[in-house]
C-alpha positions as a printed NumPy array, in Angstrom:
array([[  65.1  ,  -63.917,  -20.233],
       [  68.426,  -62.819,  -20.655],
       [  68.73 ,  -64.3  ,  -24.349],
       [  65.226,  -62.811,  -25.807],
       [  67.16 ,  -60.831,  -28.324],
       [  69.035,  -63.737,  -29.559],
       [  65.998,  -65.652,  -29.691],
       [  64.129,  -63.048,  -31.932],
       [  67.137,  -63.155,  -34.476],
       [  67.141,  -66.808,  -34.53 ],
       [  63.422,  -67.005,  -35.11 ],
       [  64.255,  -64.768,  -38.313],
       [  67.331,  -66.296,  -39.399],
       [  66.049,  -69.784,  -39.445],
       [  62.335,  -68.771,  -40.585],
       [  61.116,  -71.06 ,  -37.461],
       [  57.222,  -71.25 ,  -37.351],
       [  57.177,  -72.935,  -33.799],
       [  59.297,  -72.452,  -30.984],
       [  59.545,  -74.45 ,  -27.72 ],
       [  61.058,  -72.924,  -24.879],
       [  62.248,  -74.044,  -21.55 ],
       [  63.538,  -72.516,  -18.193],
       [  62.079,  -69.062,  -19.224],
       [  62.066,  -68.399,  -15.551],
       [  59.049,  -65.954,  -16.041],
       [  56.571,  -65.387,  -13.173],
       [  52.938,  -65.486,  -13.852],
       [  52.706,  -61.576,  -13.509],
       [  55.487,  -61.203,  -16.229],
       [  54.74 ,  -64.069,  -18.637],
       [  53.254,  -61.631,  -21.209],
       [  56.742,  -60.861,  -21.651],
       [  56.771,  -63.655,  -24.593],
       [  54.646,  -61.232,  -26.629],
       [  57.508,  -58.783,  -26.784],
       [  60.215,  -61.063,  -28.136],
       [  58.974,  -60.926,  -31.768],
       [  56.143,  -59.088,  -33.194],
       [  55.223,  -61.878,  -35.584],
       [  54.816,  -64.545,  -32.73 ],
       [  52.52 ,  -65.223,  -30.247],
       [  52.31 ,  -67.616,  -27.232],
       [  48.634,  -67.824,  -26.61 ],
       [  48.835,  -68.21 ,  -22.933],
       [  50.601,  -71.71 ,  -23.535],
       [  52.999,  -70.829,  -20.367],
       [  53.569,  -73.106,  -17.6  ],
       [  55.231,  -72.194,  -14.521],
       [  56.162,  -74.116,  -11.346],
       [  53.336,  -73.064,   -9.063],
       [  55.164,  -73.787,   -6.103],
       [  57.035,  -70.383,   -6.558],
       [  55.742,  -67.551,   -4.251],
       [  54.598,  -65.499,   -6.982],
       [  54.699,  -62.156,   -5.262],
       [  57.772,  -62.836,   -2.774],
       [  61.165,  -61.566,   -2.751],
       [  61.973,  -63.74 ,   -5.844],
       [  62.883,  -61.517,   -8.919],
       [  62.401,  -64.469,  -11.42 ],
       [  60.403,  -67.71 ,  -11.522],
       [  61.722,  -71.061,  -11.491],
       [  61.619,  -73.308,  -14.474],
       [  58.752,  -72.548,  -16.979],
       [  57.951,  -73.975,  -20.37 ],
       [  56.213,  -72.359,  -23.254],
       [  55.228,  -72.87 ,  -26.767],
       [  55.572,  -69.965,  -29.2  ],
       [  54.25 ,  -70.04 ,  -32.8  ],
       [  53.604,  -67.388,  -35.616],
       [  50.467,  -65.43 ,  -35.416],
       [  49.798,  -66.498,  -39.062],
       [  49.234,  -70.041,  -37.68 ],
       [  46.725,  -68.709,  -35.058],
       [  43.645,  -70.156,  -36.959],
       [  45.207,  -73.606,  -37.009],
       [  46.521,  -73.645,  -33.442],
       [  44.819,  -74.438,  -30.345],
       [  45.86 ,  -75.287,  -26.871],
       [  45.474,  -78.863,  -25.918],
       [  43.658,  -79.302,  -22.444],
       [  44.813,  -82.113,  -20.311],
       [  45.673,  -82.675,  -16.856],
       [  47.37 ,  -79.944,  -14.817],
       [  51.027,  -79.901,  -14.974],
       [  53.48 ,  -77.276,  -14.881],
       [  55.815,  -79.73 ,  -16.842],
       [  53.908,  -80.28 ,  -20.123],
       [  52.117,  -78.097,  -22.416],
       [  50.621,  -78.859,  -25.666],
       [  48.956,  -77.601,  -29.015],
       [  46.957,  -79.011,  -31.63 ],
       [  47.513,  -78.131,  -35.28 ],
       [  44.657,  -78.301,  -37.487],
       [  45.555,  -79.755,  -40.725],
       [  43.147,  -79.877,  -43.812],
       [  42.611,  -83.349,  -45.115],
       [  45.239,  -84.43 ,  -42.778],
       [  45.195,  -86.059,  -39.076],
       [  45.926,  -83.165,  -36.637],
       [  49.412,  -82.755,  -35.413],
       [  49.826,  -82.57 ,  -31.788],
       [  52.933,  -81.039,  -30.058],
       [  53.672,  -81.696,  -26.669],
       [  56.554,  -79.825,  -24.926],
       [  57.902,  -81.752,  -21.918],
       [  60.206,  -80.617,  -18.956],
       [  61.16 ,  -83.788,  -16.994],
       [  62.491,  -83.353,  -13.706],
       [  66.528,  -83.408,  -13.126],
       [  66.817,  -83.318,   -9.277],
       [  63.687,  -84.711,   -8.042],
       [  64.434,  -88.535,   -7.607],
       [  63.695,  -91.322,  -10.042],
       [  59.946,  -91.806,   -8.581],
       [  58.83 ,  -88.208,   -9.624],
       [  60.636,  -88.637,  -12.877],
       [  58.755,  -91.81 ,  -13.726],
       [  55.411,  -90.392,  -12.556],
       [  55.745,  -87.379,  -15.028],
       [  57.1  ,  -89.806,  -17.915],
       [  53.999,  -91.67 ,  -17.152],
       [  51.892,  -88.477,  -17.735],
       [  53.553,  -88.101,  -21.117],
       [  52.903,  -91.962,  -21.853],
       [  49.158,  -91.161,  -21.203],
       [  49.43 ,  -88.519,  -23.732],
       [  51.181,  -90.303,  -26.142],
       [  48.664,  -93.326,  -26.064],
       [  45.585,  -91.059,  -26.442],
       [  46.795,  -88.58 ,  -28.985],
       [  48.366,  -91.118,  -31.524],
       [  44.789,  -92.501,  -31.761],
       [  43.645,  -89.227,  -33.167],
       [  46.86 ,  -87.765,  -35.086],
       [  50.688,  -87.666,  -35.192],
       [  52.357,  -86.826,  -31.978],
       [  55.729,  -84.835,  -31.754],
       [  57.454,  -84.472,  -28.42 ],
       [  59.997,  -82.034,  -27.639],
       [  61.687,  -80.614,  -24.444],
       [  64.139,  -81.027,  -21.847],
       [  63.857,  -84.648,  -21.088],
       [  66.741,  -84.722,  -18.477],
       [  68.053,  -88.187,  -19.774],
       [  70.964,  -89.152,  -21.755],
       [  71.047,  -91.591,  -24.921],
       [  74.327,  -93.09 ,  -24.118],
       [  75.886,  -96.316,  -25.004],
       [  75.376,  -98.963,  -22.252],
       [  72.552,  -97.158,  -20.277],
       [  70.191, -100.238,  -20.653],
       [  72.649, -102.377,  -18.916],
       [  73.129, -100.15 ,  -15.799],
       [  72.066, -101.42 ,  -12.669],
       [  68.583, -100.064,  -11.043],
       [  66.362,  -97.607,  -12.738],
       [  67.845,  -94.656,  -14.215],
       [  66.314,  -91.795,  -15.736],
       [  68.205,  -92.562,  -19.043],
       [  66.977,  -95.965,  -18.831],
       [  63.322,  -95.015,  -18.386],
       [  63.715,  -92.502,  -21.387],
       [  65.118,  -95.024,  -23.465],
       [  62.272,  -97.65 ,  -22.844],
       [  59.781,  -95.153,  -23.37 ],
       [  61.048,  -94.147,  -26.534],
       [  61.284,  -97.899,  -27.543],
       [  57.988,  -98.748,  -26.151],
       [  56.313,  -96.095,  -28.264],
       [  58.316,  -96.428,  -31.533],
       [  59.459,  -92.961,  -31.07 ],
       [  62.627,  -91.586,  -33.103],
       [  65.18 ,  -89.442,  -30.988],
       [  66.775,  -86.667,  -33.003],
       [  69.345,  -86.746,  -30.482],
       [  70.52 ,  -90.352,  -31.296],
       [  70.114,  -89.522,  -34.971],
       [  71.899,  -86.223,  -35.182],
       [  75.328,  -86.304,  -33.319],
       [  76.268,  -82.512,  -33.661],
       [  75.537,  -80.389,  -30.835],
       [  72.045,  -78.644,  -30.512],
       [  72.831,  -75.13 ,  -31.974],
       [  69.499,  -73.707,  -30.693],
       [  70.144,  -73.91 ,  -26.931],
       [  70.277,  -70.573,  -24.876]])
């Protein structure tokens, strides 16, 4: 993770409590590296790695990978959400006194695996949203590999962008990308 120092500085500068990471490219044997990025943060084993990667082969780094890091002072309020096995989705629950729980899911939708696989992973995310909105509030972050471009719904056939837009509409979600037009400053 070549941007570890920049990430550590950003966590301090912006007083970030929870960070969602994608494409950290760590292998299973090296995922504890996330604990060394910043002494005030932990990742509590919430790391997902593409399990098709040969972990002890000649590869110097992993493929893909997602993680949720949070400040250690939140540890008593945060727990990992256990659901289906996927290297493309991870989640945490934040216990809030006298309020519904907050569920944060980090999603890494496929970029190059075809529309069927994209739709399959999106359906898994739909299952999570359907279930967890019944017991709390849901926040979804991630690399969704779809665009919110004007005219996407008029395109012929199923496209990733069209599937993503319908997902957002169907679930009454708000896309920050469509609300805030400026470039995302926190991508490394």
